C-alpha positions as CSV (number, residue, x, y, z in Angstrom):
1,M,-9.9,51.3,33.5
2,D,-8.0,53.0,36.5
3,A,-4.1,53.2,36.7
4,R,-3.4,50.4,39.5
5,T,-5.8,48.2,37.1
6,K,-3.5,48.9,33.8
7,R,-0.5,48.6,35.5
8,I,-1.9,44.7,36.4
9,W,-3.0,43.6,33.0
10,G,-0.2,45.1,31.4
11,G,2.3,42.7,33.8
12,L,0.4,40.0,33.3
13,V,0.6,40.3,29.7
14,S,4.6,40.5,30.4
15,Y,4.7,37.6,32.3
16,A,2.3,35.5,30.3
17,N,5.1,36.4,26.9
18,S,8.3,35.3,28.6
19,T,9.4,31.7,29.6
20,P,10.0,30.4,32.8
21,T,14.1,31.0,32.4
22,T,13.0,35.0,31.3
23,I,11.1,36.1,33.8
24,D,11.5,39.6,34.9
25,M,11.2,39.0,38.6
26,D,11.2,42.6,39.7
27,K,8.3,43.2,37.2
28,F,6.4,40.0,38.3
29,R,6.5,40.7,42.5
30,R,5.4,44.1,41.1
31,T,2.5,43.0,39.1
32,V,1.6,40.8,42.0
33,A,1.7,43.0,44.9
34,Y,-0.6,45.0,42.8
35,C,-3.2,42.3,42.9
36,M,-3.2,42.5,46.4
37,P,-4.8,45.7,48.9
38,W,-1.9,47.8,50.3
39,Y,-1.9,47.7,53.7
40,V,-0.9,43.4,52.4
41,A,1.3,44.0,50.4
42,A,2.7,46.2,53.3
43,G,2.2,43.8,56.2
44,P,5.1,42.9,58.2
45,L,3.0,39.1,58.1
46,G,2.4,39.6,54.7
47,L,3.3,36.9,51.6
48,F,5.9,38.1,50.4
49,A,7.6,38.1,54.0
50,F,7.5,34.7,54.0
51,L,9.1,33.6,50.4
52,R,13.0,33.4,50.0
53,E,13.8,34.7,46.5
54,E,14.6,30.8,45.3
55,E,10.5,30.0,46.2
56,E,9.8,32.9,43.8
57,L,11.3,32.3,41.0
58,R,10.3,28.9,41.4
59,Q,6.5,29.6,42.0
60,A,6.9,32.0,39.3
61,Q,8.1,29.6,36.7
62,Q,6.1,27.2,38.2
63,H,2.8,29.2,37.6
64,Q,4.2,30.7,34.0
65,P,2.8,28.8,31.8
66,L,-0.7,28.1,33.6
67,V,-0.8,32.4,33.8
68,Q,-0.5,32.7,29.9
69,G,-3.4,29.7,28.8
70,L,-5.5,31.3,31.4
71,L,-5.0,34.7,30.0
72,R,-5.9,32.8,26.4
73,W,-9.2,31.3,27.5
74,L,-10.5,34.3,28.6
75,I,-9.9,36.0,25.3
76,T,-11.0,32.7,22.9
77,K,-14.0,33.0,21.3
78,P,-16.7,31.1,22.8
79,E,-16.6,28.1,20.6
80,E,-13.2,28.0,20.6
81,R,-12.9,27.4,24.4
82,A,-13.3,23.8,25.0
83,G,-10.0,22.9,24.5
84,V,-8.5,25.1,27.5
85,F,-11.5,25.5,29.6
86,Q,-10.8,22.4,32.1
87,E,-7.0,23.8,33.2
88,A,-7.8,26.7,32.8
89,C,-10.9,26.5,35.6
90,G,-8.9,24.3,37.0
91,F,-6.5,26.6,37.9
92,L,-8.9,29.3,39.1
93,Y,-10.6,26.7,41.5
94,E,-7.5,25.5,43.0
95,H,-6.2,28.8,44.0
96,M,-9.8,29.9,44.8
97,Q,-9.5,27.7,47.9
98,H,-6.2,28.9,49.0
99,I,-8.0,33.0,49.8
100,K,-9.2,33.2,53.4
101,W,-10.2,36.1,55.4
102,R,-7.9,37.5,58.3
103,L,-7.4,40.5,60.1
104,V,-4.8,42.2,59.3
105,E,-2.5,44.9,61.8
106,V,-2.1,47.8,59.1
107,E,1.2,48.6,59.3
108,R,3.1,51.9,60.9
109,P,2.6,55.3,59.0
110,E,6.2,55.9,59.3
111,H,6.8,52.2,57.8
112,I,5.0,52.3,54.6
113,E,7.2,54.4,52.1
114,E,9.6,51.7,53.5
115,E,7.5,48.5,53.2
116,L,6.3,49.3,49.9
117,K,8.7,51.3,47.7
118,R,10.5,48.2,46.0
119,F,6.8,48.0,44.4
120,N,7.1,51.0,42.4
121,Y,3.7,53.3,43.6
122,T,4.1,56.1,42.4
123,T,3.9,59.6,44.8
124,A,0.8,60.2,45.2
125,E,-0.2,56.8,45.7
126,L,2.2,56.2,48.8
127,E,0.9,59.8,50.1
128,S,-2.8,58.0,49.8
129,F,-1.7,55.0,51.4
130,H,0.3,57.1,54.6
131,E,-3.1,59.0,54.9
132,L,-5.1,55.7,55.1
133,A,-2.6,54.2,57.7
134,E,-2.2,57.3,59.4
135,R,-6.5,56.9,59.7
136,Y,-6.2,53.6,60.7
137,W,-3.8,54.7,63.9
138,A,-5.8,57.8,65.2
139,D,-9.1,55.8,64.9
140,A,-7.6,52.6,67.1
141,T,-7.6,52.2,71.1
142,R,-4.5,51.3,71.9
143,W,-0.8,51.6,73.8
144,A,0.4,54.6,72.8
145,S,4.4,55.8,74.4
146,P,4.4,58.8,76.5
147,P,4.5,62.0,75.7
148,P,7.4,64.0,74.8
149,G,9.3,65.0,78.7
150,S,7.9,61.8,80.6
151,Q,10.4,60.4,83.2
152,P,12.2,57.2,81.7
153,G,10.5,54.6,82.6
154,S,6.9,55.8,82.7
155,P,3.8,53.9,81.6
156,G,1.6,54.2,78.0
157,V,-0.4,56.0,77.8
158,L,-3.7,53.8,76.3
159,K,-5.3,56.2,73.9
160,K,-9.3,55.8,72.8
161,G,-10.0,55.8,69.6
162,N,-13.2,54.9,67.4
163,S,-12.4,52.2,65.7
164,L,-13.8,48.7,66.5
165,L,-10.7,46.1,65.0
166,G,-8.3,49.4,66.2
167,I,-5.7,48.8,64.2
168,S,-6.7,45.7,62.3
169,T,-8.3,45.6,59.3
170,P,-10.1,42.5,57.1
171,A,-8.1,41.0,54.3
172,K,-7.4,38.1,52.5
173,Q,-4.5,35.8,53.2
174,Y,-3.0,33.9,50.4
175,D,-0.9,31.1,50.5
176,D,0.9,31.5,47.0
177,L,1.8,34.0,44.5
178,A,-1.0,32.6,42.4
179,D,-3.5,33.7,44.8
180,P,-4.0,37.1,44.4
181,I,-3.2,36.6,40.6
182,C,-6.4,34.8,40.7
183,D,-8.3,37.2,43.2
184,F,-7.5,39.4,40.5
185,F,-9.2,37.6,38.2
186,L,-12.5,36.2,39.5
187,T,-12.6,39.9,41.4
188,E,-12.6,41.5,37.4
189,Y,-15.0,38.9,35.9
190,Q,-17.9,39.8,39.4
191,K,-17.7,43.4,38.0
192,Y,-17.9,42.5,35.0
193,R,-21.0,40.6,35.0
194,E,-22.3,43.4,37.4
195,R,-21.7,46.1,35.2
196,E,-24.7,48.2,33.8
197,Y,-25.2,48.2,30.3
198,G,-24.8,51.2,28.2
199,R,-27.0,52.1,24.4
200,M,-28.0,48.7,23.1
201,D,-26.6,49.9,19.8
202,K,-23.4,49.9,20.7
203,K,-20.3,47.4,21.4
204,P,-19.7,45.9,24.9
205,A,-16.8,46.1,26.1
206,P,-14.5,42.8,26.2
207,L,-14.5,40.8,29.4
208,V,-10.4,41.7,29.7
209,P,-9.0,44.3,27.5
210,I,-5.7,42.4,25.7
211,F,-6.0,40.2,22.6
212,A,-3.6,37.9,20.4
213,C,-2.0,39.2,17.7
214,P,-3.0,37.3,15.2
215,N,0.7,37.0,13.1
216,C,3.1,35.9,16.2
217,K,-0.4,35.1,18.6
218,K,1.5,37.3,21.4
219,L,-0.9,38.8,23.9
220,V,-1.1,42.3,23.7
221,M,-1.9,45.5,26.5
222,P,-3.3,47.9,24.0
223,E,-3.2,51.4,25.4
224,R,-6.9,51.7,24.1
225,I,-8.8,49.6,23.7
226,G,-9.7,48.6,19.7
227,R,-6.8,50.8,18.7
228,R,-4.6,48.2,17.3
229,K,-5.4,44.6,16.3
230,Y,-1.0,43.6,15.8
231,C,1.4,43.5,18.4
232,S,4.5,46.5,18.0
233,D,7.0,44.6,16.2
234,C,4.1,43.0,13.7
235,S,2.7,46.4,13.5
236,N,6.0,47.7,12.4
237,K,6.5,45.2,9.7
238,A,2.6,45.0,8.6
239,R,3.4,49.0,7.4
240,A,6.9,48.4,6.5
241,K,5.8,45.6,4.0
242,S,2.4,47.9,3.3
243,Y,4.7,50.4,2.1
244,L,7.4,48.6,-0.1
245,E,4.4,47.1,-1.8
246,K,2.7,50.3,-2.8
247,A,6.8,52.1,-3.3
248,S,7.6,52.5,-7.0
249,P,10.7,50.6,-8.5
250,D,12.7,54.1,-8.6
251,E,12.4,54.8,-5.3
252,G,13.7,51.2,-3.5
253,R,16.9,51.8,-6.2
254,D,17.1,55.7,-4.9
255,Y,16.8,54.7,-1.3
256,Q,19.4,52.5,-1.6
257,W,21.5,54.7,-3.6
258,L,21.2,57.1,-0.2
259,Y,21.6,54.1,2.0
260,R,25.1,53.5,1.1
261,L,26.3,57.5,0.7
262,K,25.1,57.9,4.0
263,K,26.9,54.5,5.4
264,A,29.9,56.2,3.8
265,R,32.6,57.8,6.5
266,P,32.1,61.7,5.9
267,E,35.5,62.2,4.3
268,L,34.6,60.7,1.1
269,R,30.8,61.3,1.5
270,R,31.8,64.7,1.1
271,A,34.4,64.2,-1.4
272,R,31.5,61.9,-3.4
273,L,29.2,64.7,-3.1
274,R,31.8,67.4,-5.3
275,Q,31.8,64.7,-8.3
276,Q,29.6,65.9,-11.0
277,K,28.2,62.5,-12.2
278,V,26.8,61.9,-7.9
279,Q,25.8,65.9,-7.9
280,E,23.7,65.1,-11.0
281,R,21.7,61.8,-9.6
282,L,20.9,63.3,-6.2
283,A,19.1,66.1,-8.4
284,E,17.0,63.8,-9.7
285,I,16.7,62.1,-6.7
286,K,15.3,65.2,-4.9
287,A,13.0,65.7,-8.5
288,R,11.9,62.4,-8.3
289,Q,11.2,61.9,-4.3
290,Q,9.7,64.2,-2.8
291,D,6.9,62.5,-2.1
292,S,8.6,59.7,-0.9
293,H,9.6,59.9,3.1
294,R,12.3,57.5,3.9
295,C,14.2,59.2,1.0
296,K,13.4,62.6,2.0
297,E,14.9,61.8,6.0
298,L,17.8,60.4,4.8
299,M,18.8,62.8,2.7
300,R,17.5,65.4,5.8
301,R,19.7,63.2,7.9
302,M,23.0,63.7,5.6
303,G,22.2,67.6,5.6
304,L,21.5,67.7,2.2
305,H,18.9,70.9,1.9
306,V,15.5,68.9,1.5
307,A,11.8,70.2,2.0
308,P,11.1,68.7,5.4
309,T,8.5,65.9,5.2
310,N,5.1,66.1,6.5
């Protein structure tokens, strides 16, 4: 999976996990832009050129539950898809009808970075887009500015190129912000259906690289497929719960004692550590909790000279 596709899936998961009132509009705009070719996102007559911020927000709020439903449909087991099939397919079919082919003019190379910088493309990507735009303009038959040193009012120069369509290129036309998202889904589905089959004894790659956390039901885009079963929050809670279940009763009491000691003001903590009773308790804890990562970490933060944890 390339970086662009990974960014799109991550952005869609973030969008789907939000609510209509908590949508990160900057991130949503970038995700929609990544779903389109760069020359469409940068075009002066493109989708973003005609939408005001109020209309963008309205569409984002309107489509959010439908995109979430579509993602959940894509990851649902085949035998459980009946309940969400009609709404998800209806959403795809409606926006598929909006998409039409047209010719768009590629933006001038010197304007590419300015037009695309708000979408957080990488420097390498912007340089690649600039180079591609230069090729379009270099190969096009067009009227160019008079050469340097010409008299004021001199006519332009007809520059002949090899491009059949000049500075134009075929591109899809979108009517609203959900159209590029649906186009991305359909393109990914087609790529999946036409993929080359690997070894028969290997489990095939999933249709989509996301899953729903079985605990909180949030959608998750993992860094590597198959390495996680829960979202980050639930994974941390599960690890903490497992650790506490395996920990001895002494470890819990010792950790609480160290935690209270750490929370004390520095001067009060130093005074307590000079007490014989506290020194004896600390020596017992050091001897007893040699395998306790969290107790050793607390002592390390207080500078109590414990061996580093593995």
